[in-house]
C-alpha positions in Angstrom: 0.0 0.0 0.0 1.1 3.6 -0.6 1.1 4.5 3.2 3.5 1.7 3.9 5.9 2.9 1.1 5.9 6.4 2.6 7.0 4.9 6.0 9.7 2.8 4.3 11.0 5.8 2.4 11.2 7.8 5.6 13.1 5.0 7.4 15.5 4.8 4.4 16.0 8.6 4.5 16.7 8.7 8.2 19.0 5.7 7.9 20.9 7.3 5.0 21.3 10.6 7.0 22.6 8.6 10.0 25.1 6.8 7.8 26.4 10.1 6.5 26.7 11.5 10.0 28.6 8.4 11.2 30.9 8.6 8.2 31.7 12.2 9.0 32.3 11.3 12.6 34.7 8.4 11.6 36.5 10.7 9.2 37.0 13.3 11.9 38.2 10.7 14.3 40.7 9.3 11.7 42.0 12.8 11.2 42.8 13.1 14.9 44.4 9.7 15.0 46.6 10.5 12.0 48.4 13.6 13.3 51.4 14.1 11.2 54.9 13.8 12.6 56.2 16.8 14.3 58.5 19.0 12.3 60.3 21.3 14.7 61.7 24.7 14.0 62.5 27.8 16.0 59.2 29.7 16.4 58.6 33.2 17.7 55.8 32.4 20.2 54.5 36.0 20.4 54.3 36.2 16.6 52.5 32.9 16.4 50.0 33.9 19.2 49.4 37.3 17.6 48.6 35.6 14.2 46.2 33.1 15.8 44.5 36.0 17.5 44.1 37.8 14.2 42.6 34.7 12.6 40.0 34.4 15.3 39.2 38.1 15.6 36.3 38.1 13.1 34.6 35.2 14.7 34.8 37.0 18.1 33.5 40.2 16.6 30.5 38.3 15.2 29.7 37.1 18.7 30.5 40.5 20.4 33.5 39.0 22.2 36.6 41.1 22.9 39.8 39.3 22.1 43.3 40.5 22.9 46.8 39.4 23.6 49.2 40.1 26.5 52.6 39.2 25.1 55.8 38.9 27.2 58.5 41.5 26.4 61.1 38.7 26.3 59.7 37.4 23.0 60.4 33.7 23.5 61.6 31.4 20.7 60.7 27.8 21.1 61.6 24.7 19.0 58.1 23.5 18.0 56.0 22.5 15.0 54.4 25.8 14.1 51.6 24.4 12.0 50.4 21.9 14.7 50.8 24.4 17.5 48.9 27.2 15.6 46.1 24.7 15.2 46.2 24.0 18.9 45.9 27.7 19.8 43.1 28.1 17.2 41.2 25.1 18.6 41.6 26.3 22.2 40.4 29.8 21.2 37.4 28.4 19.2 36.4 26.4 22.3 36.7 29.6 24.4 34.4 31.4 21.9 31.9 28.6 22.1 31.9 28.7 25.9 30.7 32.3 26.0 27.0 32.7 26.1 26.6 36.3 27.4 27.3 39.9 26.5 30.7 41.3 27.5 32.6 38.1 26.7 36.4 38.3 26.6 39.3 36.2 25.6 42.9 37.0 26.4 45.8 35.0 25.0 48.8 35.6 27.2 52.5 34.6 26.9 55.3 34.4 29.4 58.8 33.0 28.9 57.5 29.4 29.1 53.7 29.6 29.0 50.8 30.3 26.7 47.4 30.9 28.4 44.0 31.3 26.7 41.8 32.9 29.3 38.0 33.5 28.9 35.0 34.5 30.9 32.7 31.9 29.5 31.2 28.8 31.1 32.8 27.6 34.3 34.3 24.1 34.2 33.2 22.1 37.2 35.6 19.7 38.9 33.5 16.8 37.5 33.8 18.0 33.9 37.5 18.8 34.4 38.3 15.2 35.1 36.7 14.1 31.8 37.9 16.8 29.5 40.7 15.0 27.7 38.8 11.7 27.5 38.0 10.5 23.9 34.4 11.2 22.8 33.6 13.3 25.9 32.1 16.7 25.2 30.2 19.2 27.3 28.8 20.7 24.1 25.4 19.5 22.9 26.8 18.8 19.3 30.4 18.1 20.4 32.1 14.9 19.3 34.9 15.0 22.0 37.7 15.1 19.4 39.0 18.6 19.6 40.6 18.3 23.1 41.9 14.9 22.1 43.8 16.5 19.2 45.1 19.3 21.4 46.3 16.8 24.0 48.0 14.6 21.5 50.0 17.5 20.0 50.9 18.9 23.4 52.1 15.5 24.7 54.2 15.0 21.5 55.8 18.4 22.2 56.5 17.4 25.9 54.3 20.2 27.2 52.4 20.2 30.5 48.9 21.6 30.2 45.7 22.2 32.2 42.2 23.4 31.5 40.3 24.6 34.6 38.3 27.4 36.0 39.8 29.8 38.5 37.1 32.0 40.0 35.1 33.5 37.2 37.7 32.8 34.5 38.6 29.6 32.6 42.2 29.2 31.7 43.9 26.8 29.3 47.5 26.8 30.3 50.3 25.3 28.3 53.8 25.1 29.8 56.3 25.0 27.0 59.6 23.0 27.1 62.7 25.2 27.6 
């Protein structure tokens, strides 16, 4: 009967859409797993951070979020993979943007001789969530897949960096301690 065919068509449509979503998820996961080998070079940390801030500025402006840098005067040079590290800073900043759901949002990317910090006044990370943050497939975002922080963790571990993501008072800070 015609009604039965409509139901079957709907089931096929939903199943097809689900397959595409699953395929996209698997592709994203494979991209995380296949992080390229690190190619180290001497990198001007302040310059790299400034460029990442410039890349994210328009996204912040769209959301009425102030973004700025506080760069150390010592202008540290570190032996890192600039492409992978830039992606890490961009991903952290993107997460910070997505965590801000109010007016007067702000993000500051700060450098010292051995640290990079991305500081925001978005959602507070509870101790419960903090424990799970770098777990594969865990996400506190409704549509999150839990792969972004996995990528960040993998790149930072490969660089020998220590790192943390936690709320301190009203601010959330992603802190990366660079190797000397």
